[in-house]
C-alpha positions in Angstrom: 107.0 125.2 82.7 110.4 124.6 84.2 111.4 121.3 85.7 114.5 120.7 87.7 117.1 118.9 85.6 116.5 115.2 85.3 115.7 112.7 82.5 112.1 111.9 81.9 111.9 108.4 80.4 108.9 107.1 78.6 108.8 103.3 78.3 106.7 102.5 75.2 105.6 99.9 72.8 105.0 100.7 69.1 101.2 100.8 68.6 101.1 97.9 66.1 97.7 96.3 65.5 97.6 92.8 67.1 100.5 93.6 69.4 99.5 96.8 71.3 96.8 96.8 74.0 95.8 93.1 73.6 93.4 93.2 76.5 91.6 96.2 75.1 91.7 94.6 71.6 89.5 91.8 72.9 86.6 94.4 73.2 87.3 96.9 70.5 89.4 95.0 67.9 93.2 95.2 67.2 93.0 98.2 64.9 91.0 100.4 67.3 93.1 99.3 70.2 96.3 100.3 68.3 94.7 103.6 67.4 94.0 104.2 71.1 97.5 103.2 72.1 99.0 105.6 69.5 96.9 108.5 70.7 97.8 107.8 74.3 101.5 107.7 73.4 101.4 110.9 71.5 99.6 112.7 74.3 102.1 111.4 76.8 105.1 112.5 74.6 103.4 115.9 74.2 103.3 116.3 78.0 107.0 115.5 78.3 107.8 117.9 75.5 106.1 120.6 77.5 108.8 120.4 80.2 111.9 122.6 80.2 115.2 121.6 81.7 114.8 117.9 81.2 116.4 115.3 79.0 113.6 113.5 77.0 114.1 109.8 76.5 112.0 107.0 75.1 112.8 103.3 75.6 111.0 101.7 72.7 110.1 98.2 71.6 108.3 97.1 68.4 108.5 98.2 64.8 107.5 101.8 64.5 107.1 101.5 60.7 104.1 99.1 61.3 102.5 101.3 63.9 99.3 103.3 63.7 100.2 107.0 63.2 103.8 106.0 62.5 104.7 109.2 60.6 103.3 111.4 63.4 105.2 109.4 66.0 108.4 109.6 64.0 108.2 113.4 63.9 107.4 113.6 67.6 110.3 111.3 68.5 112.8 113.7 66.9 112.7 115.6 70.2 113.7 112.5 72.2 116.7 110.3 72.6 115.3 106.9 71.5 116.8 103.8 73.1 115.9 100.2 72.4 114.4 98.1 75.2 116.4 95.1 76.3 115.7 92.2 78.6 113.2 89.3 78.7 110.4 90.2 81.1 109.0 93.7 81.8 110.8 93.8 85.1 114.1 93.4 83.3 113.2 95.8 80.6 112.2 98.5 83.1 115.5 98.1 85.1 117.5 98.2 81.9 115.7 101.3 80.6 116.7 103.2 83.8 120.3 102.0 83.5 120.6 102.8 79.8 119.0 106.2 80.3 121.4 107.0 83.2 124.4 105.9 81.1 123.3 108.2 78.2 122.5 111.4 80.1 123.9 111.0 83.6 120.9 112.4 85.4 118.2 111.3 87.9 115.5 109.4 86.0 111.7 109.8 86.2 110.1 107.0 84.3 106.6 106.8 83.1 104.6 104.6 80.7 102.3 105.3 77.8 99.1 104.2 79.5 98.3 107.4 81.4 97.6 110.0 78.7 95.9 112.2 81.3 99.3 113.0 82.7 100.0 116.8 82.6 103.0 119.0 82.3 102.3 120.4 85.7 102.2 116.9 87.3 105.4 115.8 85.7 107.0 119.1 86.6 106.1 118.7 90.2 107.3 115.1 90.2 110.7 116.0 88.7 111.1 118.8 91.2 110.3 116.5 94.1 112.8 114.0 92.8 115.5 116.7 92.9 114.9 117.6 96.5 117.8 116.9 98.9 115.7 114.8 101.2 114.1 112.6 98.5 115.7 109.5 97.0 112.7 108.3 94.9 109.2 109.1 93.8 106.4 106.6 93.1 103.1 107.0 91.3 100.5 104.3 92.2 97.8 103.2 89.7 94.2 102.4 90.5 94.6 98.8 89.2 97.2 98.0 91.8 100.1 98.8 89.6 102.1 102.0 89.1 102.4 104.7 86.5 105.7 106.5 87.6 108.9 105.6 89.2 111.7 108.1 89.7 115.2 107.5 91.2 117.9 110.0 92.1 120.3 107.1 91.6 118.9 105.2 88.6 121.3 102.2 89.1 119.1 101.3 92.0 116.3 100.3 89.6 117.9 96.9 89.5 115.6 96.1 92.5 112.8 95.7 89.9 114.3 92.3 88.9 111.9 89.6 90.0 108.9 91.7 90.8 105.8 90.2 89.0 104.3 92.8 86.7 100.6 93.4 85.8 99.4 91.8 89.1 97.0 93.3 91.6 99.9 93.6 94.1 102.5 94.8 91.7 102.4 98.4 93.1 102.7 97.3 96.7 105.6 95.0 95.9 107.3 97.7 93.9 106.9 100.3 96.5 108.3 98.0 99.2 111.3 97.2 97.0 111.8 100.8 96.2 111.9 101.7 99.9 114.5 99.0 100.6 116.6 100.0 97.6 116.4 103.8 97.7 115.3 104.9 101.1 113.2 108.1 101.2 110.2 107.8 98.8 107.6 110.4 98.0 104.3 109.1 96.6 102.7 110.9 93.7 99.0 111.2 92.9 97.2 108.0 91.9 96.3 107.7 88.2 94.3 105.2 86.2 96.1 103.2 83.5 94.3 102.5 80.3 94.3 98.7 80.1 90.7 97.7 79.4 87.6 99.2 77.8 86.2 100.4 81.2 89.2 102.6 81.7 88.7 104.6 78.5 86.1 107.2 79.4 87.2 108.0 83.0 90.6 108.8 81.6 89.3 110.7 78.6 87.1 112.8 80.8 90.2 114.1 82.6 91.7 115.5 79.4 91.1 118.8 77.8 89.1 118.9 74.5 91.3 118.3 71.5 93.7 115.8 73.1 94.3 112.8 70.7 93.3 110.1 73.2 90.0 111.9 74.1 89.2 112.5 70.4 89.6 108.8 69.6 87.7 107.5 72.7 84.8 109.9 72.2 83.8 108.0 69.1 83.5 104.8 71.1 81.5 106.3 74.0 78.1 104.4 74.5 75.0 106.5 74.0 73.7 108.0 77.2 
């Protein structure tokens, strides 16, 4: 499908056992949690690769050589500009990722994470096209846990508003949306998605994917007997 020119930025952590998906690991173990994270990241990158007319960027933290499915990820990432994350807290790293992407490709930036593997090419295409509209300054995708899964800015330098916003809190989404409206002006909200953070998120998200997706395939093996 064809998206209006922008940069699609995936903010990601290398799926290393013991470091990736620590809340999920409390229920399924660090190796399985890392395998789920790797599958989610690969599916997310696949969706971004399905877009035409966009710059593909990943802001990455962690040692990819130690990650689950490291070779598969390395091959996939050949189609992306890979930038290191910088900053102390997640708020700083997100703002820096927007700024570094804009400095690299000089385009509006649509940023997503790796925790919504159900994201589709069509949804990203529509979000990118919306961001390019003359009467839109930003797009925002809320998450069911009170956070958010997407944030796009026609002027990525305005992502500095993220500094100081507490992340991974029940009101993170509301705080971010309020700050975005102050910083950017005209904001369009995208459909709400569920982040994969805990074990109860696994099956509702997997059920939204088509058969054969990596995340769904990994999660199916963990589904309780009905």
